[in-house]
VOGURO-435733 format. One line per field, with one value per residue: residue number from 1; residue in three letters; chain; x, y, z of N, C-alpha, C in turn. Coordinates in steps of 0.2 Angstrom, whole numbers, plus 5000, padded with zeros to 4 digits. Example, Ala and Ser with C-alpha at 12.3 -4.5 7.8 and 13.67 -1.06 7.14 Angstrom:
% VOGURO-435733
num: (1|2)
residu: (ALA|SER)
chaine: (A|A)
n_X: (5066|5064)
n_Y: (4972|4989)
n_Z: (5039|5035)
ca_X: (5062|5068)
ca_Y: (4978|4995)
ca_Z: (5039|5036)
c_X: (5066|5064)
c_Y: (4984|5000)
c_Z: (5039|5039)
% end
This chain:
% VOGURO-435733
num: (1|2|3|4|5|6|7|8|9|10|11|12|13|14|15|16|17|18|19|20|21|22|23|24|25|26|27|28|29|30|31|32|33|34|35|36|37|38|39|40|41|42|43|44|45|46|47|48|49|50|51|52|53|54|55|56|57|58|59|60|61|62|63|64|65|66|67|68|69|70|71|72|73|74|75|76|77|78|79|80|81|82|83|84|85|86|87|88|89|90|91|92|93|94|95|96|97|98|99|100|101|102|103|104|105|106|107|108|109|110|111|112|113|114|115|116|117|118|119|120|121|122|123|124|125|126|127|128|129|130|131|132|133|134|135|136|137|138|139|140|141|142|143|144|145|146|147|148|149|150|151|152|153|154|155|156|157|158|159|160|161)
residu: (UNK|UNK|UNK|UNK|UNK|UNK|UNK|UNK|UNK|UNK|UNK|UNK|UNK|UNK|UNK|UNK|UNK|UNK|UNK|UNK|UNK|UNK|UNK|UNK|UNK|UNK|UNK|UNK|UNK|UNK|UNK|UNK|UNK|UNK|UNK|UNK|UNK|UNK|UNK|UNK|UNK|UNK|UNK|UNK|UNK|UNK|UNK|UNK|UNK|UNK|UNK|UNK|UNK|UNK|UNK|UNK|UNK|UNK|UNK|UNK|UNK|UNK|UNK|UNK|UNK|UNK|UNK|UNK|UNK|UNK|UNK|UNK|UNK|UNK|UNK|UNK|UNK|UNK|UNK|UNK|UNK|UNK|UNK|UNK|UNK|UNK|UNK|UNK|UNK|UNK|UNK|UNK|UNK|UNK|UNK|UNK|UNK|UNK|UNK|UNK|UNK|UNK|UNK|UNK|UNK|UNK|UNK|UNK|UNK|UNK|UNK|UNK|UNK|UNK|UNK|UNK|UNK|UNK|UNK|UNK|UNK|UNK|UNK|UNK|UNK|UNK|UNK|UNK|UNK|UNK|UNK|UNK|UNK|UNK|UNK|UNK|UNK|UNK|UNK|UNK|UNK|UNK|UNK|UNK|UNK|UNK|UNK|UNK|UNK|UNK|UNK|UNK|UNK|UNK|UNK|UNK|UNK|UNK|UNK|UNK|UNK)
chaine: (A|A|A|A|A|A|A|A|A|A|A|A|A|A|A|A|A|A|A|A|A|A|A|A|A|A|A|A|A|A|A|A|A|A|A|A|A|A|A|A|A|A|A|A|A|A|A|A|A|A|A|A|A|A|A|A|A|A|A|A|A|A|A|A|A|A|A|A|A|A|A|A|A|A|A|A|A|A|A|A|A|A|A|A|A|A|A|A|A|A|A|A|A|A|A|A|A|A|A|A|A|A|A|A|A|A|A|A|A|A|A|A|A|A|A|A|A|A|A|A|A|A|A|A|A|A|A|A|A|A|A|A|A|A|A|A|A|A|A|A|A|A|A|A|A|A|A|A|A|A|A|A|A|A|A|A|A|A|A|A|A)
n_X: (5496|5494|5486|5480|5469|5470|5478|5477|5470|5476|5469|5474|5478|5465|5460|5468|5467|5453|5454|5460|5450|5444|5449|5445|5441|5427|5420|5425|5419|5406|5405|5408|5396|5386|5390|5388|5375|5369|5373|5366|5353|5352|5353|5341|5332|5334|5329|5316|5311|5299|5300|5295|5299|5311|5308|5301|5311|5321|5315|5316|5308|5311|5312|5324|5334|5330|5330|5332|5343|5352|5355|5360|5371|5380|5388|5395|5402|5413|5420|5426|5433|5443|5451|5455|5455|5453|5446|5435|5429|5426|5417|5407|5403|5398|5388|5379|5375|5367|5357|5351|5347|5338|5329|5323|5319|5309|5299|5293|5291|5287|5298|5303|5299|5306|5319|5321|5319|5330|5341|5340|5342|5355|5362|5361|5368|5381|5384|5384|5395|5405|5404|5409|5422|5427|5429|5424|5413|5421|5416|5412|5422|5425|5414|5416|5420|5410|5409|5420|5419|5413|5423|5434|5430|5429|5442|5448|5443|5447|5460|5469|5481)
n_Y: (5478|5467|5469|5482|5488|5491|5502|5518|5532|5549|5565|5572|5562|5556|5568|5569|5557|5558|5569|5563|5558|5570|5580|5587|5603|5607|5597|5599|5612|5608|5600|5609|5615|5605|5596|5603|5606|5593|5589|5599|5595|5582|5584|5591|5581|5572|5581|5581|5569|5563|5569|5565|5554|5559|5571|5566|5559|5567|5578|5591|5603|5609|5613|5615|5609|5597|5585|5572|5575|5582|5572|5561|5567|5569|5557|5557|5568|5564|5556|5566|5574|5564|5564|5578|5592|5606|5604|5598|5608|5617|5609|5607|5620|5622|5612|5617|5628|5622|5616|5627|5634|5624|5624|5636|5635|5626|5633|5639|5630|5613|5603|5590|5587|5598|5595|5582|5585|5593|5585|5575|5582|5587|5576|5571|5581|5578|5565|5568|5577|5567|5559|5568|5569|5556|5547|5536|5540|5543|5537|5525|5516|5517|5520|5530|5541|5549|5557|5564|5572|5585|5590|5591|5602|5612|5612|5616|5629|5636|5632|5630|5638)
n_Z: (5620|5633|5645|5643|5647|5660|5662|5666|5658|5655|5655|5645|5636|5633|5626|5615|5609|5605|5596|5585|5576|5573|5563|5551|5546|5544|5551|5564|5566|5566|5577|5587|5588|5588|5599|5611|5610|5611|5624|5631|5627|5632|5646|5647|5643|5654|5664|5661|5666|5677|5693|5705|5715|5718|5724|5736|5741|5744|5749|5744|5734|5722|5706|5699|5707|5712|5702|5689|5681|5689|5698|5691|5685|5694|5697|5685|5686|5694|5685|5678|5688|5692|5681|5678|5688|5684|5672|5676|5684|5674|5666|5676|5677|5664|5664|5674|5668|5658|5665|5671|5660|5654|5664|5662|5649|5650|5655|5644|5634|5629|5637|5636|5622|5615|5619|5614|5600|5597|5601|5591|5579|5582|5583|5570|5563|5569|5564|5550|5550|5553|5542|5532|5538|5536|5545|5558|5572|5588|5600|5596|5597|5611|5624|5633|5626|5623|5634|5633|5622|5626|5634|5626|5617|5627|5631|5620|5619|5631|5634|5622|5612)
ca_X: (5498|5488|5482|5480|5463|5472|5481|5472|5472|5475|5464|5477|5477|5458|5459|5472|5463|5447|5456|5462|5445|5441|5454|5442|5438|5420|5418|5426|5414|5399|5406|5407|5389|5382|5391|5385|5367|5368|5373|5360|5347|5352|5351|5334|5328|5334|5325|5309|5308|5295|5304|5291|5303|5317|5305|5299|5317|5326|5311|5317|5303|5313|5313|5331|5338|5328|5328|5336|5349|5357|5356|5364|5377|5385|5393|5398|5407|5418|5425|5431|5437|5448|5456|5457|5451|5452|5441|5429|5426|5423|5411|5402|5400|5393|5382|5375|5371|5363|5352|5347|5344|5333|5323|5320|5316|5303|5293|5291|5290|5287|5305|5305|5299|5311|5325|5321|5321|5337|5345|5340|5345|5362|5366|5362|5374|5387|5385|5386|5402|5410|5404|5414|5429|5429|5431|5419|5413|5426|5412|5411|5428|5425|5408|5418|5422|5404|5410|5426|5417|5412|5429|5438|5428|5431|5449|5450|5441|5450|5467|5473|5484)
ca_Y: (5476|5462|5472|5489|5491|5493|5508|5524|5537|5555|5569|5574|5556|5556|5573|5567|5551|5561|5573|5560|5558|5577|5584|5591|5609|5608|5592|5602|5617|5605|5597|5614|5617|5600|5593|5607|5605|5586|5589|5603|5591|5576|5587|5593|5575|5570|5585|5580|5563|5565|5569|5563|5550|5563|5576|5563|5556|5573|5584|5597|5603|5615|5610|5615|5605|5590|5582|5567|5578|5583|5566|5557|5571|5569|5552|5559|5573|5560|5554|5572|5575|5560|5566|5585|5597|5611|5602|5596|5614|5619|5605|5609|5627|5621|5608|5621|5633|5618|5615|5633|5635|5620|5626|5642|5633|5622|5638|5641|5625|5606|5602|5584|5588|5602|5592|5577|5587|5596|5579|5571|5586|5588|5569|5571|5585|5575|5560|5572|5579|5562|5557|5573|5567|5550|5543|5534|5543|5540|5533|5518|5512|5518|5525|5536|5547|5553|5562|5568|5578|5592|5592|5593|5608|5617|5612|5621|5636|5639|5630|5630|5644)
ca_Z: (5627|5635|5650|5642|5650|5667|5661|5666|5653|5657|5651|5638|5632|5630|5621|5610|5605|5602|5591|5579|5572|5572|5560|5546|5549|5544|5556|5570|5567|5567|5583|5592|5588|5590|5605|5617|5610|5613|5631|5633|5626|5636|5652|5646|5643|5661|5668|5659|5669|5683|5699|5712|5719|5721|5729|5742|5744|5746|5753|5740|5729|5718|5699|5696|5711|5713|5696|5687|5678|5694|5701|5686|5683|5700|5696|5679|5688|5697|5680|5676|5693|5692|5676|5679|5692|5680|5667|5680|5685|5667|5665|5681|5675|5658|5666|5678|5663|5655|5670|5672|5653|5653|5668|5659|5643|5652|5656|5638|5629|5631|5638|5633|5615|5612|5620|5609|5593|5597|5602|5585|5574|5583|5581|5562|5562|5571|5559|5544|5551|5553|5535|5529|5541|5534|5551|5563|5579|5593|5605|5593|5600|5618|5625|5637|5622|5624|5640|5631|5617|5629|5637|5620|5615|5632|5631|5614|5620|5636|5635|5616|5611)
c_X: (5492|5484|5481|5474|5464|5475|5476|5475|5472|5470|5467|5477|5470|5457|5462|5469|5457|5449|5458|5456|5441|5446|5451|5439|5431|5417|5419|5421|5407|5399|5405|5400|5385|5383|5388|5377|5365|5368|5367|5354|5346|5350|5343|5329|5328|5329|5318|5306|5305|5300|5301|5295|5308|5314|5304|5305|5321|5322|5312|5312|5305|5315|5321|5336|5336|5325|5334|5343|5354|5359|5361|5370|5382|5390|5398|5404|5414|5423|5429|5435|5444|5453|5459|5452|5449|5446|5435|5425|5423|5417|5406|5399|5395|5387|5377|5371|5366|5356|5348|5344|5338|5327|5319|5316|5309|5297|5290|5288|5290|5295|5307|5304|5304|5318|5326|5323|5328|5342|5346|5343|5353|5366|5366|5368|5381|5389|5387|5393|5407|5410|5410|5421|5431|5431|5424|5419|5418|5422|5411|5416|5427|5419|5410|5419|5416|5405|5416|5425|5417|5419|5434|5436|5430|5438|5451|5448|5445|5458|5472|5475|5482)
c_Y: (5472|5465|5479|5492|5493|5499|5514|5530|5544|5559|5571|5568|5555|5561|5572|5562|5554|5565|5570|5559|5564|5581|5589|5597|5610|5603|5596|5608|5614|5603|5603|5617|5611|5597|5597|5606|5598|5586|5593|5599|5585|5579|5589|5587|5572|5574|5584|5573|5566|5564|5567|5559|5554|5568|5572|5560|5562|5578|5590|5597|5609|5611|5610|5611|5598|5587|5577|5569|5579|5576|5562|5561|5570|5563|5554|5564|5569|5558|5560|5574|5571|5561|5573|5589|5603|5610|5601|5602|5617|5616|5606|5615|5626|5617|5612|5626|5629|5617|5621|5635|5631|5622|5632|5640|5629|5626|5640|5636|5618|5604|5596|5584|5592|5598|5586|5579|5590|5590|5576|5575|5587|5581|5569|5575|5581|5569|5563|5574|5573|5559|5562|5571|5561|5545|5542|5538|5539|5535|5526|5513|5512|5523|5531|5542|5551|5559|5566|5573|5585|5594|5594|5600|5613|5617|5617|5628|5639|5637|5630|5637|5646)
c_Z: (5630|5640|5649|5645|5657|5667|5661|5662|5657|5653|5645|5634|5629|5625|5615|5605|5602|5596|5584|5574|5571|5569|5555|5549|5549|5550|5563|5571|5569|5574|5589|5592|5591|5597|5611|5616|5612|5621|5634|5633|5631|5643|5652|5647|5650|5665|5667|5663|5675|5689|5706|5717|5722|5726|5736|5745|5747|5750|5749|5734|5724|5711|5697|5701|5711|5706|5694|5684|5683|5697|5697|5684|5688|5699|5690|5681|5691|5691|5678|5681|5693|5687|5676|5683|5688|5675|5671|5682|5679|5666|5669|5679|5669|5660|5670|5673|5659|5659|5670|5665|5652|5658|5665|5653|5644|5654|5650|5633|5632|5632|5635|5625|5612|5613|5615|5602|5593|5597|5595|5580|5575|5581|5573|5560|5563|5566|5552|5544|5550|5546|5531|5531|5538|5539|5555|5569|5584|5598|5602|5596|5608|5620|5629|5633|5622|5629|5638|5626|5620|5631|5631|5618|5621|5632|5625|5615|5625|5637|5628|5615|5604)
% end
């Protein structure tokens, strides 16, 4: 189709397309571990960015509220809201847990070092899973699939029978 980029996909379209390259049972198990770890680590990396500008801009001096993770995750939520309010609420709950977990983690360890290590190890796992699958990661075709991975897992947990 010449103008296929104009057609808006539904959440189910995205999930079905993502599932095509995630059929191998071991790869699926790896994704169920690594995708949440990647999201958690990205949130941690974003929270590690100094938030001096945000504090002066918002007047909020609370680490769990005035940070780059919260700011950058707001537009991401619009992507999910456009596709499915149910999924958007699940993603919001998951991201909130990631923010709270990283706030706690930051009290114990270097947040950016821990997040970076988790990020690297989880991506190694992901690529190993795709080697087993014999299929390239979905995001190679469309970067939006990076946002679909967490939704695919939540869909499987909460909506698959």
